[in-house]
N, C-alpha and C positions, 0 to 999 in steps of 0.2 A: 266121148266122142272126139273131142280135141287130140287127145291123146292118140286115136288112130289116124286123124290127120297128120300129126305132126311125123308119126313113124312113116306115113305113107310119103309125105315130103321127104324124108331124111333117104328113103329107100330110092325116089327117085333121082336124086340129088347124087346120090352113089353111083347110081344105072349113069348119069350124065358124065359124072367123071372117071368112069372107067374108059367112055370114049375121048374123051379129054379133060386130065388130068390137072391142066390150068386153067379150067371152065372157072373163072370169078363167081359168076352168078349161082350156079353150082355149091360153090364152097361157102359161100355167104347162106345160102336156103340152107343147107348142110350145117351152116353153125346155129342159124335162128332154131332150124328146127331140135336139133341137140338140146341148147339150150333149153327149150319148151318142154324137152322132155325128162331135165335133172340130168345132162349128161355134157355139166360142164366141162369136164375135161375134153370130151370131143366136140365140144362147141369152140373151146378155146383152140384146140389144134386148127379147125377147119379156116376161123377166122383169121388165126396167126397165117396160113399159107394163101389164104386171100391176100393178106397186106402184102405178103413178099413179093405177090404178081402186082398189085397193084396199093400202091401203098396212101394214095392222098383220098382215099374214100371214108368222109367222117363218119357215115353212118357203121361201118364195119368195126370202127376205131372204138365207138362209143360200146357197142355189142360185146367186142372182145374186153372191154374196161368192166363192164357188168358182170361175164365168166369169169374173171380174173378174182371178182368180189366176192359172186359167189362159192369162191374155191378158197377163200379168205388169202389171198396171195397181193397183199397192198400194195409192196412194192410194186407189181406190173399193172395192177389197177390205175395208179396213180401215175405211170408211165404214158397210158394209155391215154390217160385222161390228160396229160399233157402233151401229148401230141394230137389229140383233138380240138386244143386251145388252137395250134397252130394251123388246124385247117379250117376251123367252124367254131368260132368262139360262143355263138352264141346256143350251141346245141351241147359243148361243153359246159355250159352255165345249168339249163336243164337235167345233164345227166351226174354232174356232177353230185348234189345230194343222194339222188337213187345209189349212187356207188357206194357213198358214206353210210347211209343208211344201211345196204347190205354188208359193209364192211364190220359195221359194229352188231350186226346179226348174232346169237348164241352159235357155238362152233356149232360144225354137223355133226360131230360125236356128241353132242349133248342135244339137239334134237335139230334132228336133218328132218322134220317135215315142217317146222316153224322156218327153218333157213331156204326150204323149196317153195312155201307161199310166200317169204318175202320175195324170193329171186324173180317171180312172176311178175311181181307189180312194175309192170315196165310202163315207160310212155308210150 
């Protein structure tokens, strides 16, 4: 049931973006929905686009750091954590252990199911 809701949310965000491609709430919503659908690359793309338009939103940086961690992109995940520290140090302190845990998870090639389950454990 949750999968259907996230897919419906992604579809609604995609429709909103057809009307206004720079709609930050739709980009963030799409990133969140894709993340929860285990579509981490799509999540990262949407969240990066949102940040390119509105760079000072801590929440978006936090989700992007986690998406990068789920993609095993340690450098990018750490860069987002660094950006998050500048915007909201308390949130960064909460998110950092989650990112670290995701980075230590087995490679998606070894056990994608375990990685996906770990990456869904969010604040």
